[in-house]
Structure formats: structure tokens, C-alpha cells
N, C-alpha and C positions, 0 to 999 in steps of 0.2 A: 298493414295498418288496420285492416278489418278484423284480424284475429285479436289484435291488442284492444281494439274498440270493444270486442265482446267481453273482455275482462271487466270493463266498467259496467256492462250490462249484467254480468253475473253478480257483481258486487251489489248492484241495485236490487236485483232479484232476491239476493240473500237477506235483504233487509225487510222483506215482506213479513206479514203477520199471519201465522197459521199454527196449527197444533204441532207440526214438525219443526218449524222455525223456533218455537219456544222451548224445545227440548234442550237439555244440557248437552254441550258440545261433545263431551266424552262419550255419552250414550250414543249419539249419532255416529260417531267415529267407530265405536266398538261394534255396533249392530251392522253397519254396512261392511265392515271388515270381515265379520262372520259370514255374511252372505257371499262376499267375494271369494273367501277361502273355500267355503263349501262348494261354490260353483266351479272353482278350478279343479277340485278333486272329484267332482261328480262325473260319472261315466254313462249317464242316461239322459237323453234329450228331454224327456218329459219332465224330469226334475228341474231342468233349466227353464223350461217353459213356465212352470208354476212359479219359480223364483222371479222371472221377468214380469209375470202378471202381478205378483205381490209388490214389486217395485213400481209398476205403473199405478197401482192403487195408492202407494205412498206419494207419488208425483201428483196425483189428483188431490189428495188431502193437503199437500203443501201449496196448492194453488199455483203450480208452475204450468206454464203453457206446454201442452204436448208437442205442439209444432216447434217451439223453441228447443225443447229437449231433444227431439228427433234430429233437428238440424245440427246440434252439437255432436250427437252420436255419429252422424254422417260425416262430419268434418274429421273426426278421429278414426273412423273405420278404415279408410284407405291404407293407413299404416300397418294394418293387420291383414288386409286382403291378400297382400303379396305372399305371406306365409301360408294362408289357407289355400290359395290357388294351386300350390305345388303338391298338396297332400294326396290327391287322387292318383298322382303319377309316381310318387316315391314310396307310398305305403304298400307293403307287400300284402298279397291276398288273391282272391279270385278275380281273374281278368274278365271284365264285362265289355270292354271295347279296346281295340288295338289301333294305334296310330302309326304313321310312318316312323322310320328310324328306331324301331323296336321300343316305342313308348307305349306303355299299357296303362289303362284306367282300371283300377281295381274297385270292387264293391266295398271292401274294408276301408280303402282310402277315401271314398266318397262319404261313408258314414263318419269317419274320423274328422273329415273336413266340416261336416255338418255339426258335429259335437264341438269342435274348436270354435266355429262361428257362433254357436249358442253361448259358449263360455265368454267369448269376447263381448257379445251384446249385453249379457248380464253384468259383466265387469264395468263396461263403459256406462251403462245406465246407473250403476251404483255410484260411480265417480261423479257423473253429471248431477245426480241427486244430492250428493254431499256438498258439492260446490255451490249448488243453488239454494241450499237451506242453511249454509254456514258461511259467514264472512271469513275471509282468509285469516284474519287475526284470531278469530275464534278457533279455527283449526290449529293454529300454532299453540294457542293456550291449552287446547285439549291435549295435544301431544306432550306439552310440558307437564301437565298434571298427571299424565299417564307414565311419566318417567323418562321422557326424552332428556338427554344431557343438556345442561343450561347453555353451553356454547353453541350446540346445534340449533336450539330453539332461537337463540339470539341472532344467528346468521340467517335463519329462515325468516324471522321477523323483519330484519333489515332488507332482505332480498325482496320481500313483498312490498315494503315501503318504497324501495328504489325502482321497482318495476314500473309503477305509475309515474315516478319522477322521470325516468328515462323516456317514457312514452311522450311526456310533455316536451322534453327537449327535442325528440325526433320530430314531433309535430311542428315545432318552431322552425326547424331546419327545412322541413318539407314545405311549409308556407313561404319561407324565404325563396326557395327554389321555384315554387309555383309563380311567385310575383315576378320572377325573371324569365317566365315562359319555359322553364325546364320540364321536359316530359321524357321519362325513361323509355316510353314506348314509341317515341317519335322517330320514325324510320328515315326522316329527311336529314337527320344528323348522323355523324359517323358512329358506328357501334363502339369502336375503341374509345371515342371521346365520351360517350355515355357511360361506358364502363369505368373510365377514369373519374368521372363525376361521382359515381357510386362509391368508388374508393375514397374520394375526398369526404363524402358524407359519413362513411364508416369511421374514418380517422377523426372527423370533427366530433362524432358521438363519443369516441374514446376520450378525447381531450376534454370535452364538456363534462363527461361523467367523472373524470379524474378531478377536475376543478371543483365540481359540485360536491364530490365526496370529501375533498379536503375541507371545504367550508363547513359542511355538515359536521365533520369530525371535530373541528375546532369549536363549533357551537355546542356540541355535546360535552366537550371538555370544560367549557365555560359554565356549564350547568351541573358540574360535579360528576360527570360520567367516569366510571372506572371499569376494570375487568370484572368487578363483582356486581355491576349494575344489572338490574332486571328490566328489560325493555318491553315488558308486557304487563298488563293489569290483571291481577289474579282475582277473579270473581268467585267468591265463596258461596256458590249456589248449592242448595241442597237437592238431592235426588227426590223428586216427588212422585205422585201417583201416575202421571202421564209417562214418565220414564220407565217405571216398573211395568206399566201396561205394555208398552212397545217392546221392552225386553222379553216379557213373557210370551207375547205373540210371536216374535221372531224366533225365539228358541223353540217354542212349541211347533212352529212351522218346519224348522230344520229337522227336529226329531221325528215328526210325523212323516216328512218326505223320506228320511233315511229308513224308517220302518217300511214304508210302502215300496221303496227302491229295492229292499231285500226280499220282501215276501209277495208283493202284488204286481208291481210294474213289469217284471220280466214276463208275465203271462199275458200282457195286453197287446203284444205285437211289436212292430218295428220301433216305435218311439220309446218303448220300455226296455229294450234289450240293452245289455251292457256293452259298451264300445271300448275296446282297448287298442 
């Protein structure tokens, strides 16, 4: 429930007013995609540190709470830690520590784990920033304007709308269970009985979702929906000076970092060396 609640918080935060919120959705999507792609292919930790600092500046300009942003990153980070944790043991290289059962920790493995961790942090920060300055429907519209197939954009748009609808239905079921003193963590009741109740809840969600989907589809047909309908509003916004400014700054930053990565960073020590 808490993770779904955070979707509402993200949507509310994306409605704030700031210089980044006011940018065209396509520009925000393109710029953050450039940063993510460049971070994924970067082989120097210092490059990723500079990119992360730039993203933190953007978060500050967008009036997003650093505490909230860091919490969201920490929620997503465990999914990647599992992959990072194995790198020091499976990456070949110079052995710096030997564990039982012939398990070795290598220097190259530790460095690659640090590089991978830095890439993930930059990527997650970019995703959190995009979701915090762009409403979900704006992201769909931006994808559509950039050439996403109409059917894909329609499915994505409906998925976003149904996500909140399903949450409302789940909350109704949860409130009904709470009014009957049902607690999934109550150890005084049989584990199998609690598991059966969870199964009933999931089944009820599927049934209510199917019924609601049918009623919504009939409502759409009654309003003239067809397979050629457009389920998003196309805002004919013009690219202005703020968009050109942020495009220039981001591209200049990437080009400068690439120049420094080739000629300067390899000479400054550990964080500047290329990791493969």
C-alpha cells in the first residue's frame, strides 16, 4: 500500500511550479535519456560523480525535497545491490583477499562494483527526477510526440489511468477487511487461513478489475471511441529559451566530460582510471 501511496505523492510533486517543471516534456525526456546513456557507457567513476552532482543541482532547481528523492532511490536500490555484491568475487583480476572454499576478492572486481554502483545511482536519480518533474500523462505525450507507436502510447495511457483506479479498489477491499478485524500479520490466526484470505483478495481484485474495465469500455464506446481514437491531449507547445538553455548546458557538460575523460582524468589517480 505504501508504495502505491507514493505514486500519488509523486504525481502531486510533479505538479509543482519550477523552471524544470515548466520545460517541454520532450526536452526533459531527451536530456535525462542522454545522461542515462552516457552514464551507462562511462568507465570512469569521476565522470559519474560529476553527472550525479549535476542531477542534484537540477533537483534543487526543481524544488524537490532531497530527503524525498533519496528515500525513493533507497527503495529502488536493493534490486541492484544483489548484482553489485557478486562482482568482487566473480570478476577476474588481482586477488587482494582470499576467503574459504577458494573464493577470491579481486581488485578489479571491487573497482567494477564501485563503477556499477555509480552508474546505478546516476540512473536512478535521473528516473526519480523525471518522475518528479513530469506528470505521467505528460511522459506518455512526450513519448508519443517523439514517435512512439499510437497503440503503445494508448496502452500506456490506459495503464496509468487504471493504476490509480485499481488502487482505489484495493483500498476499498482493505478497509472492508479492516472493519472485520482482519490482519494479515496476526499470528493468533492460522497461517493457511490468512493465506486463503489473501487469495480471495487477489481474486476479488481480478473480478472487480474485469467488471470495471467492462463498464469503462462501454462508456468509451458510448462516447464514440474507436481503434483510431487518440486518448491523450496534444499540447502544441513551442520550444523556448529555457529549453534551448538546458539542452546546451547538458550537451556541453557531456562533451566536456568526454574530453576530460580522454585527456585529463586518467592522470588524476584512482577515480580517474578507466575500469573495464
